C-alpha positions in Angstrom: 148.2 64.4 7.4 145.5 62.3 9.2 144.6 60.2 12.0 144.3 56.5 11.5 142.9 54.1 13.7 141.5 50.7 13.7 141.4 46.9 15.2 142.0 43.1 14.2 140.2 40.5 16.3 141.7 37.0 15.9 138.3 35.6 17.1 136.3 37.5 14.5 134.3 39.8 17.0 133.1 42.9 16.0 133.8 46.1 17.9 130.4 48.1 17.6 129.9 50.9 15.4 129.9 53.6 18.6 133.5 52.5 19.6 134.7 53.2 16.0 132.8 56.5 15.8 134.3 57.4 19.5 137.8 56.3 18.1 137.2 58.8 15.1 136.3 61.6 17.3 139.1 61.2 19.6 141.4 62.0 16.3 139.4 64.6 14.8 141.9 67.3 15.3 144.4 65.5 13.2 141.7 65.4 10.4 138.9 67.7 10.9 137.9 67.5 6.9 136.6 64.1 6.3 136.0 60.5 8.1 136.0 57.4 6.4 135.8 53.9 8.1 136.1 50.2 6.4 134.4 47.6 8.6 134.1 44.0 8.2 132.6 42.8 11.5 132.3 39.2 9.8 136.0 39.1 9.8 136.5 41.2 13.2 138.3 43.9 11.4 137.9 47.7 10.7 140.2 50.3 9.7 139.6 54.2 9.7 140.7 57.7 9.0 140.2 61.2 9.9 141.5 63.2 7.1 143.2 66.7 6.9 142.9 67.4 2.9 146.1 68.2 1.3 146.3 66.5 -1.9 143.5 65.6 -4.3 141.2 67.4 -1.9 138.0 66.1 -3.7 139.1 62.4 -4.7 141.5 61.8 -1.6 138.6 60.2 0.6 140.1 57.1 2.5 140.1 54.1 3.1 141.2 53.2 -0.6 139.6 50.0 -1.5 141.0 47.6 -4.2 138.3 46.7 -7.1 137.7 43.4 -5.7 137.1 44.7 -2.0 139.6 42.6 -0.7 142.3 45.1 0.0 141.9 48.5 2.1 144.4 51.0 3.0 144.5 54.0 5.3 147.4 56.4 5.8 148.8 59.3 7.9 151.3 61.3 6.4 152.5 62.0 2.6 154.1 60.2 -0.1 156.4 63.1 -1.5 157.2 61.3 -4.5 153.7 60.0 -5.4 153.6 61.7 -8.8 156.6 59.8 -9.9 155.4 56.6 -8.8 152.0 57.0 -10.4 153.8 57.5 -13.8 155.7 54.5 -13.1 152.2 52.7 -12.4 150.6 54.3 -15.4 153.1 52.9 -17.7 152.7 49.4 -16.4 149.1 49.7 -17.3 147.6 50.7 -14.2 144.7 52.6 -13.9 144.4 55.3 -11.4 141.2 57.1 -10.8 142.4 59.8 -8.4 145.5 62.0 -8.0 145.9 60.7 -4.4 148.9 59.4 -2.8 146.8 57.1 -0.9 145.6 55.3 -3.8 149.2 54.9 -5.3 149.9 53.0 -1.8 147.1 50.7 -2.7 148.2 50.1 -6.3 151.7 49.5 -5.2 150.6 46.9 -2.6 148.2 45.1 -4.8 151.3 44.4 -7.6 154.2 44.2 -4.9 153.1 43.2 -1.6 154.5 44.8 1.4 157.8 45.1 -0.4 156.7 48.3 -2.1 157.8 50.3 1.0 161.1 50.8 0.0 159.8 53.0 -3.0 158.1 55.2 -0.9 159.8 58.8 0.2 157.6 60.3 2.8 156.5 60.4 6.4 153.8 57.7 7.0 151.9 55.3 9.1 149.9 52.8 7.1 147.2 50.2 7.8 146.4 47.9 5.1 143.5 45.1 5.7 144.2 42.2 3.2 141.3 39.8 3.2 143.6 37.6 0.6 146.0 37.0 3.4 143.5 37.3 6.2 145.9 39.8 7.7 146.3 43.2 8.8 149.7 45.3 8.1 151.0 48.2 10.3 153.5 50.2 9.0 155.7 53.0 10.1 157.9 55.3 8.1 161.6 55.3 8.3 162.4 57.5 11.4 159.3 57.7 13.0 157.9 61.2 11.7 154.6 60.1 11.8 153.4 58.1 15.3 151.5 54.8 15.2 150.5 53.1 18.6 149.1 49.9 19.3 148.1 47.3 21.9 147.5 43.5 21.4 146.1 41.1 24.4 146.6 38.1 22.1 143.0 37.9 20.7 142.3 41.6 20.0 144.9 44.0 18.3 144.0 47.9 18.3 145.9 50.8 16.9 145.8 54.8 16.5 147.7 57.6 15.7 147.4 58.8 19.0 147.1 56.6 22.1 143.6 58.6 23.1 142.3 57.3 19.9 142.1 53.5 21.2 142.9 53.6 25.1 139.1 53.9 25.9 138.2 50.9 23.8 141.2 48.8 24.5 140.0 47.2 28.0 143.3 48.1 29.6 143.3 49.6 32.6 143.9 53.4 33.0 144.3 53.8 36.7 147.6 53.5 38.5 147.6 49.8 37.9 147.7 50.3 34.1 151.1 52.7 34.3 154.2 51.0 33.0 156.7 51.9 35.7 159.6 50.8 33.5 158.7 53.4 31.3 158.7 56.4 34.2 162.2 54.6 35.0 163.2 55.2 31.5 161.4 58.7 31.6 163.5 59.9 34.2 166.7 59.3 32.3 165.8 60.7 28.9 163.4 63.5 29.9 160.8 61.5 27.5 159.7 57.9 27.1 161.6 56.3 24.6 160.1 53.8 22.1 158.8 50.9 22.2 157.7 51.8 25.8 154.7 54.2 26.5 153.5 55.2 29.7 150.8 52.4 29.4 151.8 48.9 30.1 149.7 47.5 27.5 150.7 50.3 24.8 153.5 50.2 22.4 155.0 52.0 19.3 155.2 50.4 15.9 158.7 51.0 15.9 160.0 53.3 12.8 161.1 51.6 9.6 159.0 48.4 10.9 156.1 46.9 9.7 154.0 44.6 12.0 151.4 41.8 10.2 148.8 40.5 12.6 147.4 37.3 11.8 144.8 34.9 13.4 148.2 32.9 14.7 149.7 36.2 16.1 152.0 38.7 14.8 155.2 39.0 12.6 157.5 42.1 12.7 160.0 43.0 10.3 162.3 46.0 10.0 162.2 47.3 6.5 164.8 50.2 6.8 168.1 50.5 8.9 169.8 53.6 9.0 172.8 51.8 10.2 173.2 49.9 6.8 175.4 53.2 5.8 179.1 52.9 5.7 181.2 56.0 6.1 183.2 57.4 3.3 185.8 60.1 2.5 184.6 62.9 0.6 186.5 66.1 -0.8 184.4 69.2 0.5 183.5 70.2 -2.9 181.9 66.7 -3.9 180.2 66.8 -0.2 178.9 70.0 -0.6 177.0 69.2 -4.1 175.6 66.0 -3.1 174.3 67.7 0.4 172.6 70.8 -1.6 171.5 68.6 -4.4 169.6 66.2 -2.0 168.1 68.9 0.3 167.1 70.6 -2.6 165.1 67.9 -4.1 163.8 67.2 -0.6 162.6 70.5 -0.3 161.1 70.6 -3.6 159.0 67.7 -3.6 157.7 68.7 0.1 156.0 71.7 -1.6 153.4 69.4 -3.5 150.1 70.4 -2.0 146.8 71.5 -2.9 146.6 73.8 -0.1 148.2 76.9 0.9 151.8 76.1 2.8 154.6 78.1 4.5 157.7 77.7 7.1 158.4 78.1 10.6 161.2 80.3 10.3 163.5 81.1 13.7 166.5 82.5 11.4 168.7 79.5 12.7 170.7 77.9 10.0 168.2 74.9 9.4 164.9 76.9 8.8 166.8 79.7 7.0 168.1 77.1 4.6 165.0 75.2 4.2 163.3 78.6 3.7 166.2 79.8 0.9 165.4 76.6 -1.2 162.0 76.9 -1.0 162.0 80.3 -2.7 164.1 79.0 -5.5 161.0 76.8 -6.3 158.1 79.0 -6.3 156.9 82.1 -8.1 155.5 83.7 -5.2 156.7 84.9 -1.5 157.3 82.2 0.8 154.8 82.7 3.8 156.9 82.3 7.0 156.0 82.2 10.6 157.7 82.9 13.8 157.0 84.2 17.4 159.1 86.8 19.3 159.7 87.3 23.2 159.9 90.7 24.8 163.2 89.1 26.7 165.9 89.4 24.0 167.6 86.1 25.8 164.9 84.2 24.2 163.9 86.3 21.2 164.9 85.0 17.7 162.5 87.3 15.9 165.4 89.5 14.5 167.3 86.6 12.8 164.0 85.4 11.3 162.9 88.8 10.0 166.4 88.9 8.2 166.4 85.8 6.6 162.6 86.9 5.5 163.9 89.8 4.1 166.8 87.9 2.1 164.2 85.6 0.3 161.4 88.0 0.0 159.1 86.2 2.2 155.8 87.0 3.5 156.7 87.1 7.0 154.2 86.9 10.0 155.4 87.5 13.8 153.7 87.6 16.9 155.4 88.8 20.1 154.3 86.0 22.5 153.3 86.0 26.1 156.9 84.4 27.9 155.1 82.4 30.7 153.3 80.0 28.9 152.6 77.6 31.9 148.9 77.6 31.4 149.4 76.2 28.2 151.1 73.1 29.5 147.9 70.8 30.3 146.9 71.2 26.7 150.4 70.2 25.5 150.1 66.9 27.6 146.6 66.3 26.5 147.6 66.2 22.7 151.2 64.5 23.7 149.3 61.5 25.8 152.5 61.1 27.8 154.6 63.2 29.9 157.5 65.0 28.1 159.6 67.4 30.2 160.9 69.4 27.1 159.3 73.1 27.6 159.8 73.8 24.0 156.4 72.3 23.3 155.0 75.3 24.6 156.4 77.7 22.3 155.9 75.3 19.1 152.1 75.1 20.0 152.1 78.9 19.9 153.7 79.1 16.7 151.8 76.4 15.4 148.4 78.3 16.2 149.9 81.4 14.5 150.6 79.5 11.1 147.3 77.5 11.4 145.5 80.8 10.7 147.2 81.2 7.2 148.2 77.7 6.0 147.5 74.0 6.4 150.9 72.9 5.7 154.5 74.1 7.0 158.0 72.9 6.2 160.3 72.8 9.2 164.1 72.7 9.9 163.6 69.3 12.3 166.5 66.7 11.9 169.6 69.0 10.9 171.0 68.9 14.5 170.7 65.2 15.1 172.4 64.6 11.6 175.0 67.4 11.6 175.7 67.9 15.1 174.1 71.1 15.8 173.7 70.9 19.5 175.9 72.6 22.3 176.1 69.0 24.1 178.2 67.4 21.1 180.6 70.2 21.3 181.1 69.9 25.3 181.2 66.3 25.2 183.8 65.6 22.2 185.8 68.6 23.6 186.9 66.3 26.3 190.5 64.7 25.8 189.0 61.2 27.0 186.2 61.1 24.5 188.3 59.8 21.8 190.5 57.6 24.0 188.3 55.8 26.2 187.6 52.3 25.7 184.7 51.6 23.6 182.1 50.6 26.3 183.4 53.4 28.5 182.9 55.9 25.7 179.3 54.8 25.2 178.4 54.8 29.0 179.9 58.3 29.5 178.0 59.9 26.4 175.0 58.4 27.5 175.6 59.7 31.2 176.1 63.1 29.7 172.9 63.2 28.4 170.8 61.6 31.2 168.7 63.5 33.4 168.5 61.7 36.5 171.7 59.4 37.2 170.9 56.0 38.5 171.9 57.0 41.9 169.9 60.4 41.8 166.7 58.0 40.6 167.7 55.6 43.6 167.5 58.6 46.1 164.1 59.9 44.7 162.2 56.5 44.5 159.8 55.4 47.2 159.6 51.7 48.0 157.1 50.7 45.6 158.7 52.3 42.7 162.4 51.0 43.7 161.1 47.3 43.8 159.2 47.7 40.5 162.3 48.8 38.7 165.1 47.2 40.8 167.7 46.2 38.6 166.5 47.4 35.0 169.3 50.0 33.7 168.1 52.4 31.0 171.4 52.3 29.4 171.5 48.4 28.9 168.0 48.3 28.2 167.3 51.5 25.9 170.6 52.9 24.7 173.2 49.8 24.1 171.0 48.1 21.2 171.4 51.3 19.4 175.0 51.9 20.2 175.6 48.1 19.1 173.9 48.7 15.6 176.3 51.8 15.2 179.4 50.3 16.4 181.0 50.6 12.9 180.7 54.4 12.8 183.0 56.8 14.3 182.4 58.0 17.8 180.5 61.2 16.8 178.3 59.2 14.7 177.7 56.7 17.3 176.2 59.4 19.3 174.2 61.1 16.5 172.7 57.5 15.6 171.8 57.2 19.3 170.1 60.7 19.3 168.2 60.0 15.9 166.8 56.6 17.1 166.0 58.2 20.8 165.8 61.7 21.0 164.7 62.4 17.7 161.6 60.0 17.3 161.0 59.8 20.9 160.6 63.9 21.8 161.7 66.1 18.8 159.7 64.7 16.0 156.7 64.3 18.4 157.2 68.2 18.9 155.8 69.2 15.4 153.6 66.4 14.8 151.3 66.8 18.0 151.6 70.3 18.1 150.9 70.9 14.4 148.1 68.5 14.7 146.6 70.2 17.8 145.6 73.0 15.5 145.2 70.7 12.3 148.5 71.7 10.2 151.0 69.4 8.6 154.7 69.8 9.5 157.0 68.5 6.6 161.0 68.0 7.2 163.0 68.1 4.2 166.2 67.1 6.4 164.5 63.6 7.0 164.3 62.6 3.4 165.7 59.2 3.5 168.2 60.4 1.2 169.3 62.9 3.5 169.8 60.7 6.5 171.7 58.0 4.7 174.1 60.8 3.1 174.6 62.3 7.0 175.7 58.6 7.9 178.0 58.2 5.0 179.6 61.3 6.1 182.6 61.3 8.6 182.0 63.0 11.9 185.2 65.3 11.1 182.5 66.7 8.3 180.1 67.8 11.2 182.0 69.0 14.1 185.5 70.5 14.2 186.5 72.1 17.7 183.7 74.4 18.6 182.5 74.3 14.9 179.2 72.6 14.8 177.8 71.6 11.3 181.1 72.0 10.1 180.8 71.3 6.3 177.2 72.0 6.1 177.4 75.7 7.4 180.0 76.1 4.8 178.1 74.6 2.1 174.9 76.7 3.0 176.6 80.1 3.5 176.3 81.1 -0.3 172.7 80.6 -0.2 171.9 82.1 3.7 174.7 84.6 3.9 177.2 83.9 6.8 175.7 85.9 9.4 172.7 83.4 9.5 175.1 80.4 8.8 177.4 81.2 11.9 175.3 82.8 14.1 175.2 81.4 17.7 172.7 78.7 18.1 169.7 79.8 20.2 167.2 77.1 21.7 163.5 77.7 21.1 162.6 77.5 24.7 161.2 79.7 27.5 162.9 80.3 31.0 161.1 77.8 33.0 163.8 77.6 35.4 163.6 81.2 36.4 159.7 81.0 36.7 160.3 78.1 39.2 162.4 80.2 41.2 160.2 83.0 41.4 156.5 83.9 40.5 155.7 80.3 39.7 157.4 78.5 42.9 154.2 78.4 44.7 152.4 76.9 41.6 155.1 74.3 41.3 155.4 73.4 45.0 151.4 72.6 44.7 151.7 70.9 41.7 154.3 68.4 42.9 153.4 68.1 46.7 149.6 67.8 45.8 150.2 65.0 43.3 149.2 61.7 44.4 151.2 59.9 41.9 154.2 61.6 42.7 153.7 60.7 46.2 153.0 57.4 45.6 156.3 56.9 43.3 158.6 59.3 44.9 159.9 60.2 48.5 158.3 63.7 49.5 161.6 64.7 51.4 163.6 64.1 47.9 161.2 66.0 45.8 161.1 68.7 48.6 165.0 68.6 48.5 164.8 69.4 44.7 162.4 72.4 45.3 164.4 73.8 47.9 168.0 73.7 46.4 166.5 75.1 43.3 164.7 78.2 45.0 167.7 79.1 47.0 170.1 78.7 43.8 172.2 76.3 45.4 171.7 74.0 42.4 169.9 74.2 39.1 167.2 71.6 38.8 165.2 73.0 36.0 165.4 69.9 33.9 164.4 67.6 36.7 161.5 69.8 38.2 160.2 70.2 34.6 160.0 66.4 34.2 158.4 65.8 37.4 155.8 68.7 36.9 155.1 67.3 33.4 154.2 63.8 35.1 152.0 65.2 37.8 150.3 67.5 35.2 150.0 64.5 32.9 148.2 62.4 35.5 146.0 65.3 36.6 144.7 65.1 33.1 144.2 61.6 32.9 142.1 61.6 36.6 140.1 64.5 34.9 139.1 62.4 31.8 140.8 64.3 29.3 
């Protein structure tokens, strides 16, 4: 796990050492153990790395450079099958000088070119400077577990693992004029900004499963993996269960490869309990597990985590955390670089801080809900009789509306004249959602909904959470459910294997019950969150009111009376505007941090 950064200048202009050093310092939390920069100012290129040492602690210094000095590689992430790939290379006569997974990337690229990516099983963002082609590649893993941002003004391209790692040196405006108002428009639909947009007009994501090749003449983009290539098939439960457990077990096993202490986040839910149960199969010592509890039993999962820890003989660490975490919100947003309206980032930071006292790597259950229909919203939407009989276009729009934060009418009521003029005619459904639905049109309707959430919610919000909150305290989060073999298997599985009436994760829970027990497999899902809406009605209302009404950004974008109406209705209890107010507060706090130079 690391932070990477660099630039490619088509006019061969060099970026000075002070700027490169500044980019590295901005990412130091992602890699406090080491720093390396490969700079070729005569070519106008540099790639750099801040390293969190996980594998081959002594020999894994980056960048890795070819013997002839013409290819240099940096990566953020881990290649979990690097041992098998290294063995293949040695069998072909390739000499490997280290036990690092990054050297495996270099040697594979030297032999096979960019097509080597299909061999990687991991989470990664990679930059490759190739003087032979006079080109630079940026690569992102299949589903976007690892972040990678870039900006390109036509003459110079820059990239970094976090926006803060390049923005001050990009030449882009960072005042109001630099904000992408279309991205804000989408943010108010999704509660996060969907890729490829970012809050800044000149900054974009490298899309998941995609590589970009920067040359003197421009940039080429190619998608190297597509989840929609799967086709659903029929299974008997016994066959399905066997394949599911074999894939997940092996995905967990290879994610235990590390030369540093590791553990797991354990909530006692079906996903984290399953991962911990599989971890325990592969080790000869207790698995270190971590959770936070709350004094309010409505939000406290710690008894379930303790039950799972006892079942698997874990070395379990739990701390009771303060429930009101609003004071953590500015730090959360600093590490996010963008507004996110999801309150669960705050407790995720808190449990990451706890784990970081003991380990450098944690395994998590992220991805299980999006792959196998674990959220209440799937049950609620598909319980509607019309969900299966609506015409296709109407079904898609109906599902989209069910997951939207503000409706088009709600945004219209909120927007001031400047915002309304800037985004008039832009429909978030047509722009951000419909292309993913079109790709998934051959799936059944539940899998279409899950595919949309894999591409938008998972990569745009839910994977941002463990990456940024873990990296804020320099720990690496690994996600066995997002092994490419599991993702492809999940979308070969029909929706009926995932949702049967109110039974979410239908076959999945049945398959893991012998491992984790029926009590944990079938316990009611409890969201990992905090009661922000209650705080907003009570003690924190004055803070919220001051935050929203005192924000010059919100005053410029939105009608003051519309924001005031949301506040009043929520406080009086005539409406529950928790999610809307949370999103507006995150936007205001993000902007306050930007103005303060955070």
